[in-house]
DSSP file (Angstrom, degrees, kcal/mol; ACC not computed):
  #  RESIDUE AA STRUCTURE BP1 BP2  ACC     N-H-->O    O-->H-N    N-H-->O    O-->H-N    TCO  KAPPA ALPHA  PHI   PSI    X-CA   Y-CA   Z-CA
    1    1 A M              0   0    0      0, 0.0     2,-0.1     0, 0.0     3,-0.1   0.000 360.0 360.0 360.0 132.4    0.0    0.0    0.0
    2    2 A S        -     0   0    0      1,-0.1     2,-0.1   159,-0.1     0, 0.0  -0.442 360.0 -84.3 -79.4 160.4    1.4    3.4   -0.9
    3    3 A R        +     0   0    0      1,-0.1    -1,-0.1    -2,-0.1   161,-0.0  -0.403  44.8 178.9 -63.8 138.4    1.3    6.2    1.7
    4    4 A S        +     0   0    0     -2,-0.1     2,-0.6    -3,-0.1    -1,-0.1   0.465  47.4  94.6-123.3  -4.3   -2.0    7.9    1.6
    5    5 A I        +     0   0    0      3,-0.0     2,-0.3     2,-0.0     5,-0.1  -0.815  45.5 158.5 -95.5 121.4   -1.7   10.6    4.3
    6    6 A T    >   -     0   0    0     -2,-0.6     3,-1.3    -3,-0.0     4,-0.1  -0.830  57.8 -98.8-128.8 170.6   -0.7   14.0    3.1
    7    7 A S  T 3  S+     0   0    0     -2,-0.3     3,-0.5     1,-0.3    -2,-0.0   0.740 122.1  59.7 -63.1 -20.0   -1.1   17.5    4.5
    8    8 A K  T 3  S+     0   0    0      1,-0.2    -1,-0.3     0, 0.0    -3,-0.0   0.704 111.8  36.2 -81.5 -19.9   -4.1   17.9    2.2
    9    9 A N  S <  S+     0   0    0     -3,-1.3    -1,-0.2     2,-0.0    -2,-0.2   0.017  78.8 137.5-126.4  32.2   -6.1   15.0    3.6
   10   10 A L        -     0   0    0     -3,-0.5     7,-0.1    -4,-0.1     6,-0.0  -0.442  68.3 -87.2 -69.8 150.0   -5.3   15.0    7.3
   11   11 A P        -     0   0    0      0, 0.0    -1,-0.1     0, 0.0     3,-0.0  -0.332  43.7-178.9 -59.4 138.2   -8.3   14.4    9.6
   12   12 A N        +     0   0    0     -3,-0.1     2,-0.3    -2,-0.0    -2,-0.0   0.541  58.3  50.4-115.6 -13.3  -10.1   17.7   10.4
   13   13 A T  S  > S-     0   0    0      1,-0.1     4,-2.2     0, 0.0     5,-0.2  -0.808  83.8-111.6-125.5 165.5  -12.8   16.5   12.8
   14   14 A E  H  > S+     0   0    0     -2,-0.3     4,-2.5     1,-0.2     5,-0.2   0.887 118.9  53.2 -61.5 -38.8  -13.1   14.5   15.9
   15   15 A G  H  > S+     0   0    0      2,-0.2     4,-2.2     1,-0.2    -1,-0.2   0.905 108.5  48.5 -63.3 -42.7  -15.0   11.8   13.9
   16   16 A E  H  > S+     0   0    0      2,-0.2     4,-2.2     1,-0.2    -1,-0.2   0.891 112.6  49.0 -65.6 -39.3  -12.2   11.6   11.3
   17   17 A L  H  X S+     0   0    0     -4,-2.2     4,-2.7     2,-0.2     5,-0.2   0.909 110.0  51.4 -65.1 -41.9   -9.6   11.3   14.1
   18   18 A A  H  X S+     0   0    0     -4,-2.5     4,-2.3     1,-0.2    -2,-0.2   0.906 110.4  49.1 -61.5 -42.1  -11.6    8.6   15.8
   19   19 A T  H  X S+     0   0    0     -4,-2.2     4,-2.2     2,-0.2    -1,-0.2   0.924 111.7  49.3 -62.7 -44.9  -11.8    6.6   12.6
   20   20 A L  H  X S+     0   0    0     -4,-2.2     4,-2.2     1,-0.2    -2,-0.2   0.942 113.4  45.0 -59.8 -50.0   -8.1    7.0   12.0
   21   21 A F  H  X S+     0   0    0     -4,-2.7     4,-2.6     1,-0.2    -1,-0.2   0.856 110.6  55.0 -66.4 -34.7   -7.1    5.8   15.5
   22   22 A D  H  X S+     0   0    0     -4,-2.3     4,-2.4    -5,-0.2    -1,-0.2   0.931 110.0  46.0 -62.1 -45.5   -9.6    2.9   15.3
   23   23 A K  H  X S+     0   0    0     -4,-2.2     4,-1.9     2,-0.2    -2,-0.2   0.900 113.9  48.4 -65.6 -40.6   -8.0    1.6   12.1
   24   24 A L  H  X S+     0   0    0     -4,-2.2     4,-1.8     2,-0.2    -2,-0.2   0.910 111.5  50.1 -65.4 -41.5   -4.5    2.0   13.5
   25   25 A Q  H  X S+     0   0    0     -4,-2.6     4,-1.2     1,-0.2    -2,-0.2   0.918 109.4  51.0 -63.8 -43.2   -5.5    0.3   16.8
   26   26 A R  H  X S+     0   0    0     -4,-2.4     4,-0.5     1,-0.2     3,-0.4   0.904 109.4  51.8 -60.1 -40.8   -7.0   -2.7   14.9
   27   27 A A  H  < S+     0   0    0     -4,-1.9     3,-0.5     1,-0.2   132,-0.2   0.878 112.5  43.7 -65.6 -37.7   -3.9   -3.0   12.8
   28   28 A V  H  < S+     0   0    0     -4,-1.8    -1,-0.2     1,-0.2    -2,-0.2   0.594 109.7  55.2 -88.3  -8.9   -1.5   -3.2   15.8
   29   29 A T  H  < S+     0   0    0     -4,-1.2    31,-2.7    -3,-0.4     2,-0.5   0.441  99.3  65.0-100.4   0.5   -3.6   -5.5   17.9
   30   30 A N  S  < S+     0   0    0     -4,-0.5   129,-0.5    -3,-0.5     2,-0.4  -0.893  72.4 152.1-120.8  98.3   -3.8   -8.2   15.2
   31   31 A V  E     -A   57   0A   0     26,-1.4    26,-3.1    -2,-0.5     2,-0.5  -0.977  39.1-143.8-135.0 137.6   -0.2   -9.4   14.8
   32   32 A L  E     -AB  56 157A   0    125,-1.7   125,-3.9    -2,-0.4    24,-0.3  -0.897  13.5-176.3-100.5 128.1    1.4  -12.7   13.6
   33   33 A H        +     0   0    0     22,-2.9     2,-0.4    -2,-0.5    23,-0.2   0.737  68.3  35.8 -95.2 -26.0    4.6  -13.5   15.5
   34   34 A V  S    S-     0   0    0     21,-1.3    21,-0.3   121,-0.1    -1,-0.2  -0.992  87.5-108.0-133.6 136.0    5.7  -16.7   13.7
   35   35 A S        -     0   0    0     -2,-0.4   121,-0.1     1,-0.1    87,-0.1  -0.289  14.6-145.1 -60.0 141.6    5.3  -17.7   10.0
   36   36 A G        -     0   0    0     85,-0.5    15,-1.6   119,-0.2    16,-1.3   0.495  31.9-130.0 -84.1  -4.7    2.7  -20.3    9.2
   37   37 A A        -     0   0    0     13,-0.2    14,-0.9    14,-0.2    12,-0.1   0.961  27.6-146.1  53.3  59.4    5.0  -21.7    6.4
   38   38 A L  E     +D   50   0B   0     12,-0.2     2,-0.3    83,-0.2    12,-0.2  -0.221  32.2 153.7 -57.0 142.1    2.2  -21.7    3.8
   39   39 A A  E     -D   49   0B   0     10,-2.0    10,-2.7    -3,-0.1     2,-0.2  -0.966  50.1 -77.3-159.1 166.8    2.4  -24.5    1.3
   40   40 A I  E     -D   48   0B   0     -2,-0.3     8,-0.3     8,-0.2     3,-0.1  -0.500  43.4-122.8 -68.7 144.6    0.2  -26.5   -1.1
   41   41 A H  S    S-     0   0    0      6,-2.9     2,-0.3     1,-0.2    -1,-0.1   0.870  76.6 -48.0 -59.3 -38.5   -1.7  -29.2    0.9
   42   42 A G  S >  S-     0   0    0      5,-0.3     3,-1.2     3,-0.0    -1,-0.2  -0.952  85.6 -42.7-179.7 175.4   -0.2  -32.0   -1.3
   43   43 A S  T 3  S+     0   0    0     -2,-0.3    97,-0.0     1,-0.3    -2,-0.0  -0.306 125.9   7.7 -58.1 136.9    0.5  -32.8   -4.9
   44   44 A A  T 3  S+     0   0    0      1,-0.2     2,-0.3     2,-0.0    -1,-0.3   0.839  98.3 144.9  59.6  37.9   -2.5  -32.0   -7.2
   45   45 A S    <   -     0   0    0     -3,-1.2    96,-3.2     2,-0.1    97,-0.3  -0.814  49.4-156.1-108.9 147.2   -4.4  -30.3   -4.3
   46   46 A A  S    S+     0   0    0     -2,-0.3    27,-0.5    94,-0.3    91,-0.5   0.297  73.8  85.9 -97.1   6.9   -6.7  -27.3   -4.5
   47   47 A L        -     0   0    0     -5,-0.1    -6,-2.9    25,-0.1    -5,-0.3  -0.819  62.6-150.1-111.0 147.9   -6.0  -26.5   -0.8
   48   48 A A  E     -D   40   0B   0     -2,-0.3    22,-2.6    23,-0.3     2,-0.3  -0.740  19.8-171.4-103.3 162.1   -3.2  -24.5    0.9
   49   49 A K  E     -DE  39  69B   0    -10,-2.7   -10,-2.0    -2,-0.3     2,-0.5  -0.954  27.9-114.3-145.0 163.5   -2.1  -25.3    4.4
   50   50 A T  E     -D   38   0B   0     18,-2.9    18,-0.3    -2,-0.3   -13,-0.2  -0.881  20.5-165.6 -95.3 137.7    0.1  -24.0    7.2
   51   51 A A        +     0   0    0    -15,-1.6     2,-0.3   -14,-0.9   -14,-0.2   0.354  68.9  47.3-104.0   3.9    3.1  -26.3    7.8
   52   52 A A  S    S-     0   0    0    -16,-1.3     2,-0.3    16,-0.1    16,-0.2  -0.964  91.5 -95.7-141.5 156.2    4.1  -24.8   11.1
   53   53 A T        -     0   0    0     -2,-0.3     2,-0.3    14,-0.1    13,-0.2  -0.548  43.3-147.0 -69.7 134.7    2.4  -23.8   14.4
   54   54 A I  E     - C   0  65A   0     11,-2.7    11,-2.1    -2,-0.3     2,-0.3  -0.804  13.6-168.7-108.0 150.0    1.6  -20.1   14.4
   55   55 A Y  E     + C   0  64A   0    -21,-0.3   -22,-2.9    -2,-0.3   -21,-1.3  -0.974  27.2 112.1-132.3 146.2    1.6  -17.7   17.3
   56   56 A G  E     -AC  32  63A   0      7,-1.9     7,-2.2    -2,-0.3     2,-0.4  -0.963  55.6 -75.0-179.0-162.6    0.2  -14.2   17.5
   57   57 A L  E     -AC  31  62A   0    -26,-3.1   -26,-1.4    -2,-0.3     2,-0.5  -0.982  24.5-170.5-124.6 135.3   -2.3  -11.7   18.8
   58   58 A V  E >  S- C   0  61A   0      3,-2.3     3,-1.9    -2,-0.4   -28,-0.2  -0.987  86.8 -14.6-123.5 119.9   -5.9  -11.3   17.8
   59   59 A D  T 3  S-     0   0    0     -2,-0.5   -29,-0.2     1,-0.3    -1,-0.1   0.840 130.5 -56.4  53.5  35.3   -7.6   -8.3   19.3
   60   60 A G  T 3  S+     0   0    0    -31,-2.7    -1,-0.3     1,-0.2   -30,-0.1   0.443 113.4 120.1  81.3   0.6   -4.6   -8.1   21.6
   61   61 A V  E <   -C   58   0A   0     -3,-1.9    -3,-2.3   -32,-0.2    -1,-0.2  -0.863  65.3-120.9-102.4 127.3   -5.2  -11.7   22.9
   62   62 A P  E     +C   57   0A   0      0, 0.0     2,-0.3     0, 0.0    -5,-0.2  -0.322  39.3 169.0 -64.3 146.0   -2.4  -14.3   22.5
   63   63 A F  E     -C   56   0A   0     -7,-2.2    -7,-1.9     2,-0.0     2,-0.3  -0.968  21.1-157.6-148.2 163.2   -3.2  -17.4   20.5
   64   64 A S  E     -C   55   0A   0     -2,-0.3     2,-0.4    27,-0.2    -9,-0.2  -0.979   4.9-167.7-139.1 153.7   -1.5  -20.4   18.8
   65   65 A K  E     -C   54   0A   0    -11,-2.1   -11,-2.7    -2,-0.3     3,-0.1  -0.958  19.3-131.4-145.1 120.9   -2.7  -22.7   16.0
   66   66 A A        -     0   0    0     -2,-0.4   -16,-0.1   -13,-0.2   -13,-0.1  -0.248  49.4 -72.6 -65.5 158.8   -1.1  -26.0   15.1
   67   67 A A  S    S+     0   0    0    -16,-0.1     2,-0.3   -18,-0.1   -16,-0.2  -0.252  73.9 146.8 -52.6 136.4   -0.3  -26.6   11.4
   68   68 A A        -     0   0    0    -18,-0.3   -18,-2.9   -16,-0.2     2,-0.2  -0.973  51.1 -73.3-163.3 168.8   -3.6  -27.3    9.5
   69   69 A D  B     -E   49   0B   0     -2,-0.3   -20,-0.3   -20,-0.2    26,-0.2  -0.515  47.3-129.2 -70.1 141.2   -5.4  -26.9    6.2
   70   70 A C        -     0   0    0    -22,-2.6     3,-0.1    -2,-0.2   -22,-0.1  -0.401  40.1 -78.2 -80.1 167.4   -6.5  -23.3    5.4
   71   71 A A        -     0   0    0     17,-0.2   -23,-0.3     1,-0.1    -1,-0.2  -0.320  63.9 -85.8 -63.4 152.6  -10.1  -22.7    4.3
   72   72 A A        -     0   0    0      1,-0.1     2,-0.4   -25,-0.1    25,-0.2  -0.173  40.9-110.2 -61.6 151.2  -10.9  -23.5    0.7
   73   73 A L        -     0   0    0    -27,-0.5     2,-0.4    -3,-0.1    -1,-0.1  -0.678  35.2-168.6 -80.6 134.7  -10.3  -21.1   -2.1
   74   74 A V        +     0   0    0     -2,-0.4     2,-0.2    63,-0.1    63,-0.1  -0.991  41.5  45.2-130.6 126.1  -13.5  -19.7   -3.6
   75   75 A G  S    S-     0   0    0     61,-0.5    61,-3.4    -2,-0.4     2,-0.4  -0.472  72.0 -93.1 127.9 162.5  -13.6  -17.7   -6.8
   76   76 A T  E     -F  135   0C   0     59,-0.2     2,-0.5    -2,-0.2    59,-0.2  -0.904  20.9-156.7-115.5 137.6  -12.2  -17.6  -10.3
   77   77 A I  E     -F  134   0C   0     57,-2.9    57,-2.5    -2,-0.4     3,-0.1  -0.966  26.8-122.6-112.6 124.4   -9.1  -15.9  -11.7
   78   78 A T    >   -     0   0    0     -2,-0.5     3,-2.2    55,-0.2    55,-0.1  -0.341  38.1 -89.9 -66.9 141.1   -9.2  -15.2  -15.4
   79   79 A N  T 3  S+     0   0    0      1,-0.3    50,-0.2    48,-0.1    -1,-0.1  -0.230 113.4  15.6 -51.1 135.8   -6.3  -16.6  -17.5
   80   80 A A  T 3  S+     0   0    0     48,-3.8    -1,-0.3     1,-0.3     2,-0.2   0.456 105.7 108.5  75.1   5.2   -3.4  -14.1  -17.7
   81   81 A K    <   -     0   0    0     -3,-2.2     2,-0.3    47,-0.2    -1,-0.3  -0.655  62.4-130.5-103.3 165.8   -4.7  -12.0  -14.7
   82   82 A F  B     +G  103   0D   0     21,-3.0    21,-2.0    -2,-0.2     2,-0.3  -0.866  32.6 153.2-112.4 148.5   -3.3  -11.8  -11.2
   83   83 A N  E     -H  126   0E   0     43,-1.5    43,-2.8    -2,-0.3     2,-0.3  -0.967  27.6-130.0-160.9 172.4   -5.1  -12.1   -7.9
   84   84 A V  E     -H  125   0E   0     -2,-0.3    16,-2.7    41,-0.2     2,-0.5  -0.945   2.1-152.8-129.2 150.3   -4.6  -13.1   -4.3
   85   85 A F  E     -HI 124  99E   0     39,-1.8    39,-2.1    -2,-0.3     2,-0.5  -0.995  22.7-153.1-116.1 119.8   -6.3  -15.3   -1.8
   86   86 A V  E     -HI 123  98E   0     12,-3.4    12,-2.6    -2,-0.5     2,-0.5  -0.822   3.7-151.1 -99.2 129.7   -5.6  -14.0    1.8
   87   87 A F  E     +HI 122  97E   0     35,-3.0    34,-3.0    -2,-0.5    35,-1.3  -0.858  19.2 175.2-103.7 131.6   -5.7  -16.5    4.6
   88   88 A T  E     -HI 120  96E   0      8,-2.7     8,-2.0    -2,-0.5     2,-0.3  -0.852  15.0-158.9-128.3 165.3   -6.7  -15.4    8.1
   89   89 A V  E     -HI 119  95E   0     30,-1.8    30,-2.5    -2,-0.3     6,-0.2  -0.992   9.7-145.7-141.3 147.0   -7.2  -17.1   11.5
   90   90 A N  E >   -H  118   0E   0      4,-1.3     3,-2.1    -2,-0.3    28,-0.2  -0.523  39.9 -91.6-103.9 178.5   -9.2  -15.9   14.5
   91   91 A A  T 3  S+     0   0    0     26,-0.5   -27,-0.2     1,-0.3    27,-0.1   0.752 125.4  58.7 -63.3 -24.4   -8.5  -16.5   18.2
   92   92 A A  T 3  S-     0   0    0      2,-0.1    -1,-0.3   -29,-0.1   -29,-0.0   0.536 120.1-109.1 -81.2  -6.2  -10.6  -19.7   18.2
   93   93 A G    <   +     0   0    0     -3,-2.1     2,-0.5     1,-0.3    -2,-0.1   0.636  67.9 147.3  90.2  15.1   -8.3  -21.1   15.5
   94   94 A T        -     0   0    0    -24,-0.0    -4,-1.3   -29,-0.0    -1,-0.3  -0.750  38.1-142.8 -89.2 124.5  -10.8  -20.9   12.6
   95   95 A F  E     -I   89   0E   0     -2,-0.5     2,-0.3    -6,-0.2    -6,-0.2  -0.580  18.3-176.1 -82.9 147.0   -9.3  -20.2    9.2
   96   96 A K  E     -I   88   0E   0     -8,-2.0    -8,-2.7    -2,-0.2     2,-0.4  -0.963  12.1-148.9-135.0 155.4  -11.0  -18.0    6.6
   97   97 A T  E     -I   87   0E   0     -2,-0.3     2,-0.4   -10,-0.2   -10,-0.2  -0.992   9.9-169.5-127.9 134.3  -10.0  -17.2    3.0
   98   98 A Y  E     -I   86   0E   0    -12,-2.6   -12,-3.4    -2,-0.4     2,-0.4  -0.959  13.3-141.3-122.5 140.2  -10.7  -14.0    1.2
   99   99 A M  E     -I   85   0E   0     -2,-0.4   -14,-0.2   -14,-0.2   -24,-0.0  -0.831  13.9-145.2-101.7 138.7  -10.2  -13.3   -2.5
  100  100 A G        -     0   0    0    -16,-2.7     2,-0.5    -2,-0.4    11,-0.2   0.038  33.4 -84.5 -79.7-164.2   -8.9  -10.0   -3.8
  101  101 A T  B     -K  110   0F   0      9,-2.4     9,-1.7     7,-0.0    -1,-0.1  -0.950  48.0-122.4-110.4 122.6   -9.9   -8.2   -7.0
  102  102 A E        +     0   0    0     -2,-0.5     2,-0.3     7,-0.2   -19,-0.2  -0.128  33.6 174.6 -66.5 158.9   -8.0   -9.4  -10.0
  103  103 A A  B     -G   82   0D   0    -21,-2.0   -21,-3.0     6,-0.1     6,-0.1  -0.939  46.1-100.7-153.9 171.5   -5.9   -7.2  -12.3
  104  104 A A  S    S+     0   0    0     -2,-0.3     2,-0.3   -23,-0.2   -21,-0.1   0.758 107.9  29.6 -71.6 -25.3   -3.5   -7.3  -15.2
  105  105 A T  S >  S-     0   0    0    -23,-0.1     3,-0.6     1,-0.1     4,-0.4  -0.916  81.0-119.7-130.8 159.0   -0.5   -6.9  -12.9
  106  106 A F  G >  S+     0   0    0     -2,-0.3     3,-1.6     1,-0.2    -1,-0.1   0.900 113.2  59.7 -63.4 -39.1    0.2   -7.9   -9.4
  107  107 A A  G 3  S+     0   0    0      1,-0.3    -1,-0.2    -3,-0.1    -3,-0.0   0.765 104.3  51.1 -60.9 -24.9    0.8   -4.3   -8.4
  108  108 A A  G <  S+     0   0    0     -3,-0.6    -1,-0.3     2,-0.1    -2,-0.2   0.489  82.4 116.7 -93.0  -3.6   -2.7   -3.4   -9.5
  109  109 A V    <   -     0   0    0     -3,-1.6     2,-0.6    -4,-0.4    -7,-0.2  -0.396  61.2-137.3 -64.5 139.4   -4.4   -6.2   -7.5
  110  110 A T  B     -K  101   0F   0     -9,-1.7    -9,-2.4    -2,-0.1   -26,-0.2  -0.898  16.2-135.6-100.1 120.2   -6.8   -5.0   -4.8
  111  111 A F        -     0   0    0     -2,-0.6   -12,-0.1   -11,-0.2   -11,-0.1  -0.438  25.5-111.0 -71.7 148.3   -6.4   -6.9   -1.5
  112  112 A P        -     0   0    0      0, 0.0     2,-0.4     0, 0.0    50,-0.2  -0.333  28.5-104.9 -75.9 161.0   -9.7   -7.9    0.2
  113  113 A T        -     0   0    0     48,-0.1     2,-0.4    -2,-0.0    50,-0.0  -0.735  34.8-142.2 -83.3 132.7  -10.9   -6.4    3.5
  114  114 A V        -     0   0    0     -2,-0.4     3,-0.1     1,-0.1     4,-0.1  -0.776  20.5-108.6 -99.4 141.3  -10.4   -8.8    6.4
  115  115 A A    >   -     0   0    0     -2,-0.4     3,-0.8     1,-0.1    -1,-0.1  -0.253  39.9 -93.7 -65.8 152.3  -13.0   -9.1    9.1
  116  116 A D  T 3  S+     0   0    0      1,-0.2    -1,-0.1   -58,-0.0     3,-0.1  -0.299 109.6  38.8 -58.7 149.7  -12.4   -7.7   12.6
  117  117 A G  T 3  S+     0   0    0      1,-0.3   -26,-0.5   -91,-0.1     2,-0.3   0.682  96.5 101.7  81.1  17.9  -11.0  -10.3   15.0
  118  118 A E  E <   -H   90   0E   0     -3,-0.8     2,-0.4   -28,-0.2    -1,-0.3  -0.972  55.9-150.0-133.1 149.2   -8.8  -12.0   12.5
  119  119 A V  E     -H   89   0E   0    -30,-2.5   -30,-1.8    -2,-0.3     2,-0.4  -0.945  26.8-114.1-117.6 141.4   -5.1  -11.9   11.8
  120  120 A V  E     -H   88   0E   0     -2,-0.4   -32,-0.3    39,-0.3   -88,-0.1  -0.605  26.4-177.0 -77.3 125.9   -3.5  -12.4    8.3
  121  121 A V  E     -     0   0E   0    -34,-3.0    34,-1.7    -2,-0.4   -85,-0.5   0.768  58.9 -72.2 -88.8 -33.0   -1.4  -15.6    8.1
  122  122 A G  E     -HJ  87 154E   0    -35,-1.3   -35,-3.0    32,-0.3    -1,-0.4  -0.970  44.8-114.0 163.6-171.1   -0.4  -15.0    4.5
  123  123 A Y  E     -HJ  86 153E   0     30,-2.4    30,-3.2    -2,-0.3     2,-0.5  -0.986  10.4-132.4-151.9 159.7   -1.6  -15.0    1.0
  124  124 A V  E     -HJ  85 152E   0    -39,-2.1   -39,-1.8    -2,-0.3     2,-0.5  -0.973  16.7-145.2-117.3 130.8   -1.1  -16.9   -2.3
  125  125 A I  E     -HJ  84 151E   0     26,-2.8    26,-2.1    -2,-0.5     2,-0.4  -0.803  17.7-165.4 -90.3 130.8   -0.6  -15.0   -5.5
  126  126 A V  E     +H   83   0E   0    -43,-2.8   -43,-1.5    -2,-0.5    23,-0.2  -0.979  18.4 167.3-122.9 131.6   -2.2  -16.8   -8.5
  127  127 A N        -     0   0    0     21,-3.0     2,-0.2    -2,-0.4   -45,-0.2  -0.708  22.0-155.0-140.9  83.9   -1.5  -15.9  -12.1
  128  128 A P        +     0   0    0      0, 0.0   -48,-3.8     0, 0.0   -47,-0.2  -0.424  23.6 164.5 -66.3 128.9   -2.8  -18.6  -14.5
  129  129 A T        +     0   0    0     18,-1.9    18,-0.2    17,-0.7     4,-0.1   0.190  48.6  82.9-128.1  14.7   -0.9  -18.6  -17.8
  130  130 A G  S    S-     0   0    0     16,-2.4    16,-0.3     2,-0.3    17,-0.1   0.390 102.7 -54.7 -92.6-131.9   -2.0  -22.0  -19.2
  131  131 A T  S    S+     0   0    0     14,-2.1     2,-0.3     2,-0.1    15,-0.2   0.346 107.6  10.1-100.3   6.1   -5.0  -22.9  -21.1
  132  132 A G  S    S-     0   0    0     13,-0.2    -2,-0.3    14,-0.2   -52,-0.2  -0.938  84.4 -64.8-163.3-174.6   -7.8  -21.8  -18.8
  133  133 A N        -     0   0    0     -2,-0.3     2,-0.6   -54,-0.1   -55,-0.2  -0.428  46.4-113.1 -80.6 157.9   -8.9  -19.9  -15.8
  134  134 A F  E     -F   77   0C   0    -57,-2.5   -57,-2.9    -2,-0.1     2,-0.6  -0.847  29.3-161.5 -91.2 124.4   -8.0  -20.8  -12.2
  135  135 A V  E >>  -F   76   0C   0     -2,-0.6     4,-3.0   -59,-0.2     3,-2.1  -0.924  18.6-127.8-112.2 110.5  -11.1  -22.0  -10.3
  136  136 A G  T 34 S+     0   0    0    -61,-3.4   -61,-0.5    -2,-0.6     4,-0.1  -0.260  92.5  16.2 -57.7 137.3  -10.7  -21.8   -6.5
  137  137 A G  T 34 S+     0   0    0    -91,-0.5    -1,-0.3     2,-0.3   -91,-0.2   0.284 130.9  50.8  83.4 -11.0  -11.5  -25.1   -4.8
  138  138 A T  T <4 S+     0   0    0     -3,-2.1     2,-0.3     1,-0.2    -2,-0.2   0.695  90.7  70.5-120.3 -53.5  -11.4  -27.0   -8.1
  139  139 A T  S  < S-     0   0    0     -4,-3.0    -2,-0.3   -93,-0.1    -1,-0.2  -0.542  84.8-119.3 -74.0 130.0   -8.1  -26.2   -9.9
  140  140 A A    >   -     0   0    0     -2,-0.3     3,-1.8     1,-0.1   -94,-0.3  -0.412  16.3-125.7 -66.1 143.9   -5.0  -27.7   -8.2
  141  141 A L  T 3  S+     0   0    0    -96,-3.2     9,-0.6     1,-0.3    -1,-0.1   0.614 113.6  40.9 -68.6 -11.2   -2.5  -25.2   -7.1
  142  142 A D  T 3  S+     0   0    0    -97,-0.3    -1,-0.3     7,-0.1    -2,-0.1   0.013  83.1 155.3-120.7  27.1    0.1  -27.1   -9.1
  143  143 A D    <>  -     0   0    0     -3,-1.8     4,-1.0     1,-0.1     6,-0.2  -0.304  34.9-153.6 -58.9 131.8   -2.1  -27.8  -12.1
  144  144 A A  T  4 S+     0   0    0      2,-0.2    -1,-0.1     3,-0.1     0, 0.0   0.635  90.1  46.5 -84.6 -15.0    0.0  -28.3  -15.3
  145  145 A T  T  4 S+     0   0    0    -15,-0.1   -14,-2.1     1,-0.1   -13,-0.2   0.894 121.2  32.3 -92.0 -49.8   -2.7  -27.3  -17.7
  146  146 A V  T  4 S-     0   0    0    -16,-0.3   -16,-2.4   -15,-0.2   -17,-0.7   0.791  91.2-154.2 -75.7 -28.5   -4.0  -24.0  -16.1
  147  147 A V     <  -     0   0    0     -4,-1.0   -18,-1.9   -18,-0.2   -17,-0.2   0.977  11.0-170.1  50.8  72.7   -0.5  -23.3  -14.7
  148  148 A P        -     0   0    0      0, 0.0   -21,-3.0     0, 0.0     3,-0.2   0.672  17.6-145.9 -69.2 -15.5   -1.6  -21.2  -11.8
  149  149 A N        -     0   0    0     -6,-0.2     2,-0.2   -23,-0.2    -7,-0.1   0.913  24.9-163.2  51.5  46.2    2.0  -20.0  -10.9
  150  150 A A        -     0   0    0     -9,-0.6     2,-0.5   -24,-0.1   -24,-0.2  -0.427  11.6-170.1 -68.6 129.2    1.0  -20.0   -7.2
  151  151 A V  E     -J  125   0E   0    -26,-2.1   -26,-2.8    -2,-0.2     2,-0.5  -0.989  12.2-145.5-122.0 123.6    3.4  -18.0   -5.0
  152  152 A Y  E     -J  124   0E   0     -2,-0.5     2,-0.5   -28,-0.2   -28,-0.2  -0.774  13.2-169.1 -94.5 127.7    3.0  -18.4   -1.2
  153  153 A V  E     -J  123   0E   0    -30,-3.2   -30,-2.4    -2,-0.5     2,-0.4  -0.966   7.4-154.4-120.1 118.9    3.7  -15.3    0.9
  154  154 A N  E     -J  122   0E   0     -2,-0.5     2,-0.4   -32,-0.2   -32,-0.3  -0.771   9.6-150.2 -92.0 133.7    4.0  -15.6    4.6
  155  155 A T        -     0   0    0    -34,-1.7     2,-0.4    -2,-0.4  -119,-0.2  -0.850  14.8-179.3-104.6 140.4    3.2  -12.6    6.7
  156  156 A V        +     0   0    0     -2,-0.4     2,-0.2     2,-0.1  -123,-0.2  -0.998  55.6   6.0-135.7 137.7    4.8  -11.9   10.0
  157  157 A G  B    S-B   32   0A   0   -125,-3.9  -125,-1.7    -2,-0.4     2,-0.4  -0.616 117.6 -10.3  91.3-154.8    4.0   -8.8   12.2
  158  158 A M        +     0   0    0     -2,-0.2     2,-0.4  -127,-0.2    -2,-0.1  -0.681  65.2 176.8 -83.7 131.3    1.4   -6.3   11.3
  159  159 A F        +     0   0    0   -129,-0.5   -39,-0.3    -2,-0.4     3,-0.1  -0.928  18.0 141.2-139.6 111.5   -0.1   -6.8    7.8
  160  160 A A    >   +     0   0    0     -2,-0.4     3,-1.6     1,-0.1  -133,-0.1  -0.397   2.1 154.1-150.8  66.7   -2.9   -4.5    6.6
  161  161 A P  T 3  S+     0   0    0      0, 0.0   -50,-0.1     0, 0.0  -159,-0.1   0.699  82.4  57.3 -68.6 -15.0   -2.6   -3.5    3.0
  162  162 A F  T 3  S+     0   0    0    -50,-0.2     2,-1.0     1,-0.1    -2,-0.0   0.339  83.5  93.8 -93.7   4.2   -6.4   -3.1    3.0
  163  163 A C    <   -     0   0    0     -3,-1.6    -1,-0.1   -50,-0.0    -3,-0.1  -0.647  53.4-176.8-104.2  76.7   -6.4   -0.6    5.9
  164  164 A N        -     0   0    0     -2,-1.0  -161,-0.1     1,-0.2  -141,-0.1  -0.629  24.1-140.6 -70.8 118.8   -6.4    2.8    4.3
  165  165 A P              0   0    0      0, 0.0  -142,-0.2     0, 0.0    -1,-0.2   0.731 360.0 360.0 -59.4 -23.5   -6.1    5.1    7.3
  166  166 A L              0   0    0   -143,-0.1  -146,-0.1  -146,-0.0    -2,-0.1   0.402 360.0 360.0-121.7 360.0   -8.5    7.7    5.9
């Protein structure tokens, strides 16, 4: 996310300041301390998994989650486009997956908004360059025909590209 606060768009009212501080507080109270080591579930699988126990804070409360399958990918990515699937976990250890908005380049992808009470574990970048679209939950992440070009990115610390402060 590029910087978005300039002298021209600083908060001017108490409400705008409250919104800014709320977003900043949410970002710093949802933190991952240890990488989940994201990987494909297995050969010819449409699932991603964490291969390591993760530790962090959700809403300021410590949690841990043993290695497990992430929630299924849902949505279609058009051939030759880029998109992301963002994996989160809540304090109860429940995984969720959110899909971004596809674009012609990775830099133009819009990350999804993540629900309150969840911390981002990581994301997978998908850029199908084979003979068809990537269909989440159906196409294997290592499919040789669709060629999803899946890249796993582990997040550690505070991660909120979807948190525009204003």
